[in-house]
C-alpha positions in Angstrom: -12.4 -89.6 -174.7 -10.9 -87.5 -171.9 -8.0 -89.0 -170.1 -7.1 -88.1 -166.6 -3.7 -89.0 -165.3 -2.9 -90.1 -161.7 -0.8 -87.0 -161.4 -3.9 -84.8 -162.1 -6.0 -86.7 -159.5 -3.2 -86.4 -157.0 -2.8 -82.7 -157.6 -6.5 -82.0 -157.3 -6.7 -84.0 -154.1 -3.7 -82.3 -152.7 -5.2 -78.8 -153.5 -8.6 -79.8 -151.9 -6.8 -81.0 -148.7 -4.8 -77.8 -148.5 -8.0 -75.6 -148.9 -9.8 -77.6 -146.2 -6.8 -77.4 -143.9 -6.4 -73.7 -144.3 -10.1 -73.2 -143.8 -10.0 -75.2 -140.5 -7.0 -73.1 -139.3 -8.8 -69.8 -140.1 -12.0 -70.9 -138.3 -10.0 -72.0 -135.2 -8.1 -68.6 -135.1 -11.3 -66.5 -135.0 -11.6 -65.1 -131.5 -15.1 -65.2 -130.1 -16.2 -62.2 -128.1 -17.1 -63.6 -124.6 -19.4 -60.6 -123.8 -21.3 -60.9 -127.0 -21.6 -64.7 -126.4 -23.2 -64.1 -123.0 -25.6 -61.4 -124.5 -26.7 -63.7 -127.2 -27.2 -66.6 -124.8 -29.2 -64.6 -122.3 -31.2 -62.9 -124.9 -32.6 -66.3 -125.9 -33.0 -67.5 -122.2 -36.7 -67.1 -121.2 -35.8 -67.5 -117.5 -32.9 -64.9 -117.5 -32.8 -62.9 -114.3 -35.8 -64.8 -112.8 -35.7 -66.2 -109.3 -34.3 -65.0 -106.0 -31.3 -62.8 -106.0 -29.5 -60.6 -103.5 -28.5 -57.1 -104.5 -25.2 -55.6 -103.7 -25.8 -52.5 -101.5 -23.7 -50.0 -103.3 -24.9 -46.6 -104.5 -26.0 -46.1 -108.1 -23.0 -43.9 -108.5 -20.6 -46.7 -107.8 -18.2 -47.4 -110.7 -18.3 -50.7 -112.5 -14.8 -51.6 -111.3 -15.9 -51.2 -107.7 -19.1 -53.2 -108.1 -17.2 -56.0 -109.9 -14.6 -56.2 -107.1 -17.3 -56.5 -104.5 -19.2 -59.1 -106.6 -16.1 -61.3 -107.0 -14.9 -60.7 -103.4 -11.5 -59.7 -104.8 -9.0 -56.9 -104.2 -7.9 -54.8 -107.1 -4.5 -56.5 -107.1 -6.0 -59.9 -107.8 -7.9 -59.2 -111.0 -7.4 -57.5 -114.3 -10.4 -55.8 -115.9 -10.0 -56.2 -119.6 -13.1 -54.5 -120.8 -16.3 -52.7 -119.6 -19.1 -52.4 -122.0 -22.8 -51.3 -122.0 -25.0 -54.1 -123.4 -28.6 -54.8 -124.1 -30.3 -58.1 -123.3 -33.2 -58.2 -125.8 -35.5 -60.8 -124.2 -36.4 -62.2 -127.6 -37.6 -59.0 -129.0 -40.0 -58.1 -126.2 -40.1 -54.3 -125.8 -39.3 -53.4 -122.2 -38.1 -50.1 -120.7 -34.3 -49.6 -120.9 -34.1 -49.9 -117.1 -34.9 -53.6 -117.6 -32.8 -54.4 -120.6 -29.6 -52.3 -120.2 -26.6 -53.9 -118.4 -22.9 -53.3 -117.9 -20.7 -56.3 -118.9 -17.3 -56.5 -117.4 -14.7 -58.9 -118.8 -12.3 -59.9 -116.0 -9.2 -62.1 -115.7 -8.9 -63.7 -112.3 -6.6 -66.3 -110.7 -9.4 -68.8 -111.3 -9.8 -67.9 -115.0 -11.6 -65.5 -117.2 -15.1 -64.3 -116.3 -17.8 -62.0 -117.6 -19.8 -60.2 -114.9 -23.2 -58.7 -115.8 -24.3 -55.7 -113.7 -27.4 -53.7 -113.5 -28.4 -51.1 -110.9 -32.0 -51.7 -109.8 -33.6 -48.6 -108.3 -36.3 -50.3 -106.3 -37.6 -48.0 -103.6 -37.7 -50.7 -101.0 -34.3 -52.4 -101.8 -32.1 -50.6 -104.3 -28.8 -52.1 -105.3 -26.7 -53.8 -107.9 -27.9 -57.1 -109.5 -25.1 -59.2 -110.8 -24.5 -62.5 -112.6 -21.0 -64.0 -113.1 -20.1 -66.3 -116.0 -17.0 -68.5 -116.3 -15.4 -68.2 -119.8 -14.2 -71.5 -121.1 
């Protein structure tokens, strides 16, 4: 017959609680990538970029910082651009030309909080310009 003392049970319970606590701490410390989160979200959104939109009338040669400032209606002194990255919105695996799936993502810190701004230059012969979508990061 195997005998288990109260001390053995307490020690095992204490160890299990410690492991669970440490795991919870590690999970909460993992930083999520806000740009990657938006890319994943919109890649699974069947209505992404559908509907009416107005394009920002800046040339294709405009730099992402300039376009972002115009999109947000801010001056350079009011925002901090943390990162600019080229991203691909996959549209659930549907194969489309790069001009439809390639975007520029800009991670911005503003007075009203952190944001991701997606940008894409659309070279439509009748109305070329920069498409944009702004996302608040919570």
